[in-house]
C-alpha positions as CSV (number, residue, x, y, z in Angstrom):
1,X,-58.0,84.2,-45.1
2,X,-61.0,83.1,-43.2
3,X,-60.4,80.8,-40.1
4,X,-62.4,78.0,-41.7
5,X,-60.2,78.1,-44.8
6,X,-57.0,78.2,-42.7
7,X,-58.1,75.1,-40.7
8,X,-59.0,73.4,-43.9
9,X,-55.5,73.9,-45.3
10,X,-53.9,72.8,-42.0
11,X,-56.0,69.7,-42.0
12,X,-55.1,69.0,-45.6
13,X,-51.4,69.3,-44.9
14,X,-51.6,67.0,-41.9
15,X,-53.5,64.4,-43.9
16,X,-50.9,64.6,-46.7
17,X,-48.0,64.1,-44.3
18,X,-49.7,61.1,-42.6
19,X,-50.4,59.5,-46.0
20,X,-46.8,60.0,-47.1
21,X,-45.5,58.6,-43.8
22,X,-47.8,55.5,-44.2
23,X,-46.6,54.9,-47.7
24,X,-43.0,55.3,-46.6
25,X,-43.4,52.7,-43.8
26,X,-45.0,50.3,-46.2
27,X,-42.4,50.4,-49.0
28,X,-39.3,51.5,-47.2
29,X,-36.9,48.6,-46.2
30,X,-37.2,47.6,-42.5
31,X,-33.4,48.1,-41.9
32,X,-33.6,51.7,-43.2
33,X,-36.7,52.4,-41.0
34,X,-34.6,51.2,-37.9
35,X,-31.8,53.5,-38.9
36,X,-34.1,56.5,-39.4
37,X,-35.9,55.8,-36.1
38,X,-32.6,55.5,-34.2
39,X,-31.1,58.7,-35.4
40,X,-34.4,60.7,-35.2
41,X,-34.7,59.8,-31.5
42,X,-31.1,60.7,-31.0
43,X,-31.7,64.1,-32.6
44,X,-34.8,64.6,-30.6
45,X,-32.9,64.2,-27.3
46,X,-30.9,67.4,-28.1
47,X,-34.1,69.4,-28.2
48,X,-36.2,67.6,-25.5
49,X,-34.9,68.8,-22.1
50,X,-36.6,66.0,-20.0
51,X,-35.5,62.6,-18.9
52,X,-37.8,59.6,-18.5
53,X,-37.3,56.5,-16.4
54,X,-39.6,53.5,-16.6
55,X,-40.1,51.0,-13.8
56,X,-41.8,47.8,-15.0
57,X,-44.0,45.7,-12.8
58,X,-42.1,42.5,-13.7
59,X,-38.4,42.2,-14.4
60,X,-36.5,39.2,-15.5
61,X,-38.7,36.2,-14.8
62,X,-42.3,37.1,-15.8
63,X,-43.7,35.9,-12.5
64,X,-41.3,37.9,-10.2
65,X,-42.8,41.3,-9.3
66,X,-40.3,44.1,-9.1
67,X,-39.7,45.4,-5.5
68,X,-39.1,48.9,-6.9
69,X,-42.5,48.9,-8.6
70,X,-44.2,47.8,-5.4
71,X,-42.4,50.5,-3.4
72,X,-43.3,53.2,-6.0
73,X,-46.9,52.0,-6.0
74,X,-47.1,52.5,-2.2
75,X,-45.4,55.8,-2.3
76,X,-47.7,57.2,-5.0
77,X,-50.8,56.0,-3.1
78,X,-51.1,59.0,-0.8
79,X,-50.4,61.5,-3.6
80,X,-52.9,59.8,-5.9
81,X,-55.7,60.3,-3.4
82,X,-55.3,64.1,-3.6
83,X,-54.4,64.6,-7.3
84,X,-55.5,61.8,-9.5
85,X,-59.1,61.7,-10.8
86,X,-59.2,58.0,-11.5
87,X,-58.1,55.6,-8.7
88,X,-57.9,51.9,-7.9
89,X,-58.8,50.6,-4.4
90,X,-57.7,47.5,-2.6
91,X,-58.6,46.2,0.9
92,X,-55.9,45.1,3.3
93,X,-55.8,44.1,7.0
94,X,-58.9,42.0,7.0
95,X,-61.1,44.8,5.5
96,X,-60.0,47.3,8.1
97,X,-58.6,49.8,5.6
98,X,-58.5,50.7,1.9
99,X,-55.4,51.4,-0.1
100,X,-55.6,53.7,-3.1
101,X,-53.4,53.8,-6.1
102,X,-53.3,55.4,-9.5
103,X,-55.4,54.0,-12.3
104,X,-53.8,53.3,-15.7
105,X,-52.8,56.3,-17.7
106,X,-53.1,58.7,-14.8
107,X,-50.5,61.3,-13.9
108,X,-49.5,62.9,-10.6
109,X,-47.0,65.6,-9.7
110,X,-44.4,65.4,-6.9
111,X,-41.9,67.8,-5.5
112,X,-38.5,67.1,-3.8
113,X,-36.2,69.8,-2.5
114,X,-37.9,72.4,-4.7
115,X,-37.7,70.3,-7.9
116,X,-41.0,69.4,-9.6
117,X,-41.4,66.1,-11.4
118,X,-44.2,63.9,-12.8
119,X,-45.2,60.3,-12.4
120,X,-47.4,58.5,-14.9
121,X,-49.0,55.0,-14.7
122,X,-49.3,53.0,-17.9
123,X,-49.4,49.6,-19.4
124,X,-48.3,47.8,-22.6
125,X,-51.0,45.5,-24.1
126,X,-50.0,42.8,-26.5
127,X,-52.2,40.0,-28.0
128,X,-50.8,36.6,-28.6
129,X,-52.7,33.8,-30.4
130,X,-53.3,30.8,-28.2
131,X,-54.6,27.3,-29.0
132,X,-58.2,28.6,-28.6
133,X,-60.0,30.7,-31.1
134,X,-59.7,34.0,-29.2
135,X,-56.3,35.7,-28.7
136,X,-54.8,36.0,-25.2
137,X,-54.1,39.6,-23.9
138,X,-50.9,40.2,-22.0
139,X,-50.7,43.4,-19.9
140,X,-47.4,44.7,-18.6
141,X,-47.8,47.7,-16.3
142,X,-45.2,50.3,-15.5
143,X,-44.6,53.7,-13.8
144,X,-42.8,56.4,-15.7
145,X,-40.9,59.2,-14.0
146,X,-40.3,62.5,-16.0
147,X,-37.9,65.2,-14.8
148,X,-35.7,67.9,-16.2
149,X,-32.2,66.8,-17.2
150,X,-30.5,69.4,-15.1
151,X,-31.7,67.6,-12.0
152,X,-30.3,64.2,-13.0
153,X,-28.0,63.7,-10.1
154,X,-30.5,64.7,-7.5
155,X,-33.3,62.5,-8.9
156,X,-31.2,59.5,-9.5
157,X,-29.6,59.7,-6.1
158,X,-31.5,61.2,-3.2
159,X,-35.0,61.3,-4.6
160,X,-35.2,57.7,-5.8
161,X,-33.7,56.5,-2.5
162,X,-36.3,58.6,-0.7
163,X,-39.1,57.1,-2.8
164,X,-38.0,53.5,-2.2
165,X,-37.5,54.0,1.6
166,X,-40.9,55.7,2.2
167,X,-42.7,53.2,-0.1
168,X,-41.3,50.3,1.8
169,X,-42.2,51.9,5.1
170,X,-45.8,52.4,3.9
171,X,-45.8,48.7,2.8
172,X,-44.8,47.7,6.4
173,X,-47.6,49.8,7.9
174,X,-50.3,48.5,5.6
175,X,-49.3,44.9,5.5
176,X,-51.2,42.1,7.1
177,X,-49.0,40.9,9.9
178,X,-48.3,37.3,10.4
179,X,-47.3,34.8,13.1
180,X,-44.8,32.3,11.9
181,X,-44.0,28.9,13.4
182,X,-41.2,26.5,12.3
183,X,-41.9,23.0,10.9
184,X,-38.4,21.5,10.5
185,X,-36.4,24.0,8.5
186,X,-39.4,25.9,7.0
187,X,-41.7,28.6,8.3
188,X,-45.5,28.4,8.3
189,X,-47.7,31.3,9.1
190,X,-51.2,32.5,10.1
191,X,-52.6,36.0,10.3
192,X,-51.5,37.6,13.6
193,X,-54.4,39.2,15.5
194,X,-54.0,39.9,19.2
195,X,-55.7,42.6,21.2
196,X,-52.8,43.1,23.6
197,X,-51.4,46.6,24.0
198,X,-49.2,48.5,26.5
199,X,-52.3,50.5,27.5
200,X,-54.0,47.4,28.8
201,X,-50.9,45.7,30.1
202,X,-50.7,45.3,33.9
203,X,-47.3,46.8,34.7
204,X,-45.7,49.6,36.7
205,X,-46.3,52.9,34.7
206,X,-42.6,54.0,34.8
207,X,-41.3,50.6,33.7
208,X,-43.9,50.4,31.0
209,X,-43.0,53.8,29.6
210,X,-39.3,52.9,29.7
211,X,-39.9,49.8,27.6
212,X,-42.1,51.7,25.1
213,X,-39.5,54.5,24.7
214,X,-36.7,52.0,24.2
215,X,-38.7,50.1,21.5
216,X,-39.6,53.2,19.6
217,X,-36.1,54.6,19.7
218,X,-34.7,51.3,18.5
219,X,-37.3,51.0,15.6
220,X,-36.0,54.3,14.1
221,X,-32.3,53.7,14.7
222,X,-31.4,51.7,11.6
223,X,-29.1,54.3,10.2
224,X,-27.4,54.8,13.6
225,X,-26.6,51.0,13.9
226,X,-25.3,51.0,10.3
227,X,-23.1,54.0,11.0
228,X,-21.5,52.4,14.0
229,X,-21.1,49.1,12.3
230,X,-23.5,47.0,14.5
231,X,-26.3,44.7,13.6
232,X,-29.7,46.3,13.9
233,X,-31.2,44.1,16.6
234,X,-32.2,44.1,20.2
235,X,-32.8,41.4,22.8
236,X,-35.2,41.1,25.7
237,X,-35.2,38.3,28.3
238,X,-38.6,37.8,29.9
239,X,-38.7,35.4,32.9
240,X,-41.3,34.4,35.4
241,X,-43.8,31.7,36.3
242,X,-46.5,30.8,33.8
243,X,-49.4,33.2,33.6
244,X,-47.4,36.3,34.5
245,X,-47.9,38.0,31.1
246,X,-44.7,37.1,29.1
247,X,-46.7,36.2,25.9
248,X,-49.0,39.2,26.4
249,X,-45.9,41.4,26.6
250,X,-44.6,40.0,23.3
251,X,-47.9,40.6,21.6
252,X,-48.0,44.2,22.9
253,X,-44.5,44.8,21.6
254,X,-45.5,43.5,18.1
255,X,-48.6,45.6,18.0
256,X,-46.7,48.7,19.1
257,X,-44.0,48.3,16.4
258,X,-46.3,46.7,13.8
259,X,-43.8,43.8,13.5
260,X,-44.3,40.1,12.5
261,X,-43.6,37.4,15.1
262,X,-41.5,34.3,14.5
263,X,-42.1,31.7,17.2
264,X,-39.0,29.5,17.1
265,X,-39.3,26.0,18.5
266,X,-35.8,24.8,19.1
267,X,-36.8,21.2,19.9
268,X,-38.1,20.9,16.3
269,X,-34.8,22.1,14.8
270,X,-32.5,19.3,13.7
271,X,-29.0,20.9,14.0
272,X,-27.1,24.2,13.9
273,X,-27.2,24.3,10.1
274,X,-31.0,24.1,10.1
275,X,-31.2,26.8,12.8
276,X,-29.1,29.1,10.7
277,X,-31.3,28.6,7.7
278,X,-34.4,29.4,9.7
279,X,-32.9,32.6,11.0
280,X,-31.7,33.7,7.5
281,X,-35.3,33.2,6.2
282,X,-36.7,35.7,8.7
283,X,-37.5,39.2,7.5
284,X,-36.5,42.5,9.0
285,X,-38.9,44.4,11.3
286,X,-39.9,41.3,13.1
287,X,-39.7,39.7,16.6
288,X,-38.1,36.3,17.0
289,X,-39.6,34.5,20.1
290,X,-37.9,31.5,21.8
291,X,-40.0,30.2,24.6
292,X,-38.7,27.9,27.4
293,X,-35.1,28.4,26.2
294,X,-33.8,26.8,29.5
295,X,-35.7,23.6,28.6
296,X,-34.8,23.4,24.9
297,X,-31.0,23.1,25.1
298,X,-28.2,21.4,27.1
299,X,-27.3,24.6,29.0
300,X,-24.1,23.1,30.3
301,X,-22.6,23.5,26.9
302,X,-20.0,20.9,27.7
303,X,-18.5,18.8,24.9
304,X,-18.9,15.1,25.3
305,X,-15.6,13.4,25.9
306,X,-14.6,10.7,23.5
307,X,-14.7,7.3,25.0
308,X,-11.5,5.6,25.2
309,X,-11.0,2.7,22.8
310,X,-12.7,-0.4,24.1
311,X,-14.3,1.3,27.1
312,X,-18.0,1.2,27.7
313,X,-18.8,-0.8,24.6
314,X,-22.0,-2.8,24.7
315,X,-21.4,-6.5,24.5
316,X,-24.7,-7.1,22.8
317,X,-25.2,-5.2,19.5
318,X,-29.0,-5.4,19.8
319,X,-28.8,-3.4,23.0
320,X,-26.7,-0.7,21.4
321,X,-29.0,-0.1,18.5
322,X,-32.0,1.5,20.4
323,X,-29.6,3.8,22.3
324,X,-28.1,5.1,19.0
325,X,-31.5,5.7,17.5
326,X,-32.6,7.6,20.6
327,X,-29.6,9.9,20.4
328,X,-30.1,10.4,16.6
329,X,-33.7,11.6,17.1
330,X,-32.7,14.3,19.6
331,X,-32.1,17.8,18.4
332,X,-28.4,18.4,17.7
333,X,-28.6,22.2,18.3
334,X,-25.8,23.2,20.6
335,X,-25.7,26.1,23.0
336,X,-22.6,27.5,21.3
337,X,-24.3,27.3,17.9
338,X,-27.4,29.0,19.3
C-alpha cells in the first residue's frame, strides 16, 4: 500500500469517528452523556500516570485575587525568562525594573530534588450576553502543574511550600515600598523613596557594621523564632537631640531590609482598642516607627484615684462641662496598653 493511500484511509477513519461522535452527542440524552464522560475519565486515570493541579487566579469572590496564584506567578517569572518563548512584561518600582511572566498557553519546566515537573499558563474564555448588542468576554486565568503520580507526597508537601515561600519573597523584593501614616484607626500611605543608606550614614564603622549584621540576621531568622516559640520582631530605641540622624537611620534600615515603614502617631489614636486595630493591620516585613514616645503618653502610668464621694465637685455645672470635654478629647492610650 502506498503512503498516500494509507494516509487517505487513516483520514477517512478519523472523519468517520468524528462524525459518529457528533451524532452521538446530538441525539444521546444529556444524562447518559454525563455518565459516559464521568466513567471514561475515571478509566483514563488508570492509564494516565500524571497528576494535574490547577491554581485559578480568582477564588471564591470574583474580585478577590488568589494569593497562591500571585506567588506562583512571581516564582515562574525567573524561569519564564530563560525557557518561555512568549512573555508578558510589567513595570514596577517607578519604572526602575521590569518583571517578566509567562504568556497565556506557555509551558516551562522545573526541577525539585531531582524530580521534573511542568507548569502551564492558560485561561478559560466565556462569552455572556449583556444589555448591549455585543457579548461580554470573561477571562479566567490559571496555572496548571503536571507531575508523575509517584511523586505526589513530595510535590504536595515540600515543593508547593517551596514555591509559595520563594514567590512571596520575590514579591517583597519587587514591590513598591510604602510609607504609612495613621489617620484615626486607619492607615494611609505614599510611595516610600529615600536615598539614605548605611554607606552614606555618618557613624562609627564598627557600630554601623554591628547594626547591619544584626538586622540581616534577624531578617532571615523567621523559622528560628517560630521554633523557639517567640514573636518574630525586634526593637530599637534611638535617642538624641533633633538633627542627629534618627530618621535617617530608620530610612537606611528600611532600604537595607527592603521593608515598608509605618509611622505611628500616638496622639492621633483614640484609645487602646484603636491602637490594637492599627497594629493588627500592619504587614510583616515592615518597620513600625513611634517618634517622640516620651511626649505622647503619660509615662508615669499611674492610675487615677477615684475621688471620694462629694469631694472636689464643682458647684457650678457650667464650669464642669468644659473640663469634661477637654478630658474626652485627649488620647486615652495608656502606657500599660501600649
